[in-house]
Wavefront OBJ file of the C-alpha trace (Angstrom):
o trace
v 112.863 101.725 95.361
v 112.050 101.951 99.080
v 108.389 102.746 98.273
v 108.187 99.676 96.042
v 109.760 97.505 98.751
v 107.272 98.800 101.347
v 104.332 97.934 99.072
v 105.773 94.459 98.411
v 106.160 93.819 102.143
v 102.608 95.028 102.774
v 101.200 92.672 100.133
v 103.177 89.777 101.533
v 101.851 90.499 105.039
v 98.279 90.576 103.693
v 98.807 87.260 101.925
v 100.225 85.659 105.067
v 97.241 86.901 107.085
v 94.793 85.448 104.534
v 96.566 82.092 104.651
v 96.544 82.100 108.472
v 92.807 82.814 108.454
v 92.160 80.048 105.942
v 94.185 77.506 107.920
v 92.242 78.476 111.042
v 88.981 77.908 109.164
v 90.168 74.508 107.923
v 90.996 73.564 111.514
v 87.531 74.702 112.641
v 85.909 72.712 109.851
v 87.800 69.560 110.814
v 86.668 70.014 114.416
v 83.034 70.371 113.374
v 83.237 67.292 111.147
v 84.565 65.228 114.071
v 81.710 66.381 116.318
v 79.100 65.539 113.690
v 80.696 62.192 112.820
v 80.874 60.990 116.418
v 77.478 62.265 117.568
v 75.283 59.327 118.624
v 72.210 61.515 118.851
v 71.204 64.150 116.310
v 70.309 66.470 119.180
v 73.884 66.172 120.436
v 75.069 68.109 117.393
v 74.790 71.766 118.192
v 72.779 73.946 115.826
v 75.753 76.161 114.970
v 77.696 73.100 113.770
v 74.967 72.259 111.277
v 74.732 75.877 110.182
v 78.474 75.889 109.569
v 78.257 72.757 107.434
v 75.129 73.900 105.645
v 76.259 77.376 104.647
v 79.936 76.833 103.840
v 80.986 77.145 100.200
v 83.575 78.837 98.010
v 81.255 81.775 97.164
v 82.593 83.998 99.942
v 86.235 83.468 99.013
v 87.715 85.438 96.149
v 89.518 83.664 93.331
v 92.754 85.324 94.431
v 92.376 83.998 97.981
v 91.689 80.498 96.689
v 94.742 80.664 94.462
v 96.966 81.831 97.328
v 95.540 79.182 99.632
v 96.327 76.480 97.068
v 99.886 77.789 96.846
v 100.052 77.683 100.639
v 99.162 73.993 100.752
v 95.436 74.137 101.586
v 93.551 71.530 99.478
v 90.854 72.929 97.216
v 88.347 70.329 98.467
v 88.636 71.777 101.963
v 88.608 75.322 100.670
v 85.233 74.811 98.990
v 83.660 74.270 102.388
v 85.056 77.355 104.075
v 83.108 80.498 104.904
v 84.186 81.013 108.483
v 84.871 84.709 108.050
v 81.362 85.502 106.840
v 79.105 82.825 108.286
v 77.797 85.132 111.029
v 77.067 87.902 108.512
v 75.291 85.418 106.250
v 73.041 84.193 109.068
v 72.362 87.797 110.135
v 71.393 88.778 106.591
v 68.991 85.823 106.262
v 67.400 86.703 109.599
v 66.914 90.347 108.620
v 65.469 89.504 105.200
v 63.082 86.874 106.552
v 61.719 89.324 109.122
v 60.496 91.639 106.346
v 57.309 91.443 104.311
v 57.653 90.464 100.659
v 56.963 93.991 99.416
v 59.302 95.769 101.846
v 61.773 98.189 100.281
v 64.670 96.674 102.246
v 63.980 93.231 100.741
v 64.750 94.684 97.313
v 67.870 96.455 98.612
v 69.167 93.246 100.207
v 68.529 91.278 97.016
v 70.458 93.884 95.026
v 73.338 93.626 97.480
v 73.451 89.888 96.897
v 73.682 90.439 93.137
v 76.426 93.050 93.575
v 78.490 90.634 95.664
v 77.929 87.980 93.000
v 79.202 90.301 90.261
v 82.180 91.438 92.356
v 83.163 87.828 93.006
v 82.943 87.054 89.286
v 84.956 90.175 88.415
v 87.731 89.067 90.759
v 87.717 85.626 89.136
v 87.882 87.187 85.641
v 90.811 89.340 86.758
v 92.718 86.204 87.802
v 91.930 84.580 84.439
v 93.067 87.637 82.477
v 96.285 87.740 84.492
v 97.312 84.445 82.885
v 97.198 85.917 79.360
v 99.741 88.000 77.465
v 97.637 89.587 74.723
v 94.081 90.735 74.032
v 93.544 87.865 71.595
v 94.331 85.303 74.319
v 91.656 86.656 76.660
v 88.800 87.482 74.273
v 86.124 85.517 76.157
v 87.295 86.752 79.565
v 87.219 90.358 78.338
v 83.670 89.827 77.074
v 82.611 88.568 80.492
v 84.382 91.502 82.151
v 82.396 93.975 80.035
v 79.137 92.197 80.862
v 79.813 92.247 84.618
v 80.813 95.911 84.599
v 77.615 96.674 82.687
v 75.578 94.971 85.405
v 77.355 96.964 88.119
v 76.527 100.084 86.130
v 73.013 99.798 87.564
v 74.385 100.751 91.004
v 73.434 104.399 90.504
v 69.690 103.766 90.902
v 70.368 101.551 93.938
v 72.443 104.233 95.647
v 69.971 106.951 94.680
v 67.153 105.060 96.416
v 69.273 104.507 99.502
v 70.282 108.151 99.755
v 67.019 109.867 98.823
v 64.721 107.511 100.736
v 66.304 105.363 103.457
v 69.150 107.668 104.508
v 66.909 110.744 104.255
v 64.356 109.065 106.537
v 67.105 108.152 109.017
v 68.391 111.728 109.006
v 64.885 113.066 109.604
v 64.562 110.673 112.557
v 67.613 112.129 114.274
v 70.358 109.785 112.999
v 72.587 112.331 111.277
v 76.106 110.835 111.303
v 75.373 107.430 109.752
v 73.748 108.743 106.543
v 76.711 111.053 105.929
v 79.187 108.170 106.291
v 77.254 106.041 103.808
v 77.067 108.906 101.296
v 80.853 109.261 101.478
v 81.164 105.541 100.768
v 78.803 105.905 97.810
v 81.008 108.630 96.316
v 84.052 106.340 96.500
v 82.155 103.419 94.999
v 80.811 105.572 92.162
v 84.373 106.618 91.338
v 85.506 102.972 91.298
v 82.552 101.946 89.149
v 83.291 104.729 86.667
v 86.913 103.610 86.464
v 85.787 100.050 85.732
v 83.449 101.327 83.024
v 86.335 103.303 81.526
v 88.426 100.116 81.477
v 85.576 98.228 79.803
v 85.266 100.926 77.129
v 88.969 100.887 76.227
v 89.480 97.107 76.492
v 91.342 95.851 73.426
v 92.615 99.303 72.490
v 95.491 100.135 74.832
v 98.526 98.055 75.818
v 97.324 94.842 77.483
v 99.860 94.894 80.344
v 99.180 98.531 81.129
v 95.416 97.874 81.077
v 95.814 94.888 83.403
v 97.817 97.003 85.840
v 95.007 99.556 85.950
v 92.405 96.817 86.413
v 94.284 95.225 89.320
v 94.660 98.612 91.027
v 91.003 99.583 90.645
v 89.580 96.191 91.613
v 91.886 95.797 94.629
v 90.170 98.875 96.088
v 86.659 98.640 94.647
v 86.047 94.988 95.602
v 86.913 95.177 99.332
v 85.276 98.626 99.673
v 82.009 97.357 98.190
v 81.956 94.317 100.481
v 82.715 96.370 103.587
v 80.117 98.968 102.606
v 77.402 96.339 102.160
v 78.380 94.735 105.475
v 78.011 98.128 107.238
v 74.630 98.819 105.689
v 73.220 95.383 106.527
v 74.626 95.159 110.045
v 74.245 98.789 111.155
v 72.188 101.029 108.861
v 69.158 98.864 108.055
v 68.629 97.472 111.576
v 68.815 101.049 112.875
v 66.298 102.209 110.274
v 63.875 99.435 111.244
v 64.250 100.386 114.879
v 63.656 104.130 114.543
v 61.059 103.974 111.735
v 58.281 101.672 112.924
v 55.267 103.144 111.141
v 54.221 100.663 108.370
v 52.613 103.502 106.399
v 55.915 105.346 106.278
v 57.700 102.259 104.938
v 54.936 101.828 102.323
v 55.434 105.434 101.212
v 59.182 104.837 101.013
v 58.564 101.813 98.802
v 56.353 103.894 96.482
v 59.061 106.556 96.241
v 61.641 103.865 95.429
v 59.429 102.496 92.662
v 59.209 105.986 91.152
v 63.014 106.236 91.017
v 63.232 102.808 89.349
v 60.637 103.753 86.727
v 62.390 107.055 86.034
v 65.759 105.308 85.627
v 64.186 102.805 83.216
v 62.561 105.542 81.128
v 65.824 107.510 80.915
v 67.628 104.453 79.571
l 1 2 3 4 5 6 7 8 9 10 11 12 13 14 15 16 17 18 19 20 21 22 23 24 25 26 27 28 29 30 31 32 33 34 35 36 37 38 39 40 41 42 43 44 45 46 47 48 49 50 51 52 53 54 55 56 57 58 59 60 61 62 63 64 65 66 67 68 69 70 71 72 73 74 75 76 77 78 79 80 81 82 83 84 85 86 87 88 89 90 91 92 93 94 95 96 97 98 99 100 101 102 103 104 105 106 107 108 109 110 111 112 113 114 115 116 117 118 119 120 121 122 123 124 125 126 127 128 129 130 131 132 133 134 135 136 137 138 139 140 141 142 143 144 145 146 147 148 149 150 151 152 153 154 155 156 157 158 159 160 161 162 163 164 165 166 167 168 169 170 171 172 173 174 175 176 177 178 179 180 181 182 183 184 185 186 187 188 189 190 191 192 193 194 195 196 197 198 199 200 201 202 203 204 205 206 207 208 209 210 211 212 213 214 215 216 217 218 219 220 221 222 223 224 225 226 227 228 229 230 231 232 233 234 235 236 237 238 239 240 241 242 243 244 245 246 247 248 249 250 251 252 253 254 255 256 257 258 259 260 261 262 263 264 265 266 267 268 269 270
């Protein structure tokens, strides 16, 4: 019983922290809106204010966070505008991508990250929808979407293979030994989570609905945040480091060719 109470308290603390963060973001948004509304001259509105207003949207908030925020008294209209926690990362990612040539291997990797985050966000929303049902028959459409999203995430293996065999190997050869090992450990955890999701997709509709939902909530509560943090680390630490230590364009071109070979091989094996 004590273990269960500890977990309950931990979850409640996490929820309170999320709500505090969201309220802080709402306050920041209101401040920005006042600055923009009262500015007599366009130049008087600082660039970061316009970036905040231009980038904000509900995409970076999970369905669970939005639901908790609504329960905590934060209007959904305000919530749709909030991305305070990730605005800096979003701007950084755009800057990195735009600095690369169209055929650069990292452009493809970044695009794949964006799709993964899209699928994770949708999976979290589907989980919330399924949580409102009592039987398999009630959630037929949601289960179908869940299977589709898990199938799309199943393509992660080729993505991780290219990262490990090409980008991380090149970093290791350039003297950066610790970072590649950390990323490979992350990949192992993410592969395990992905396999568990695929197992859930395969047995959907067969085992007890409540038991299945409990497994889904457990797996996704770990897999979702781990994937997001992993992508953040790669885009803020790994890739900028790789661009700094590997400056020979020919080497990057060879890495792109090697990546294409892995993609073709994965396609042929399917």
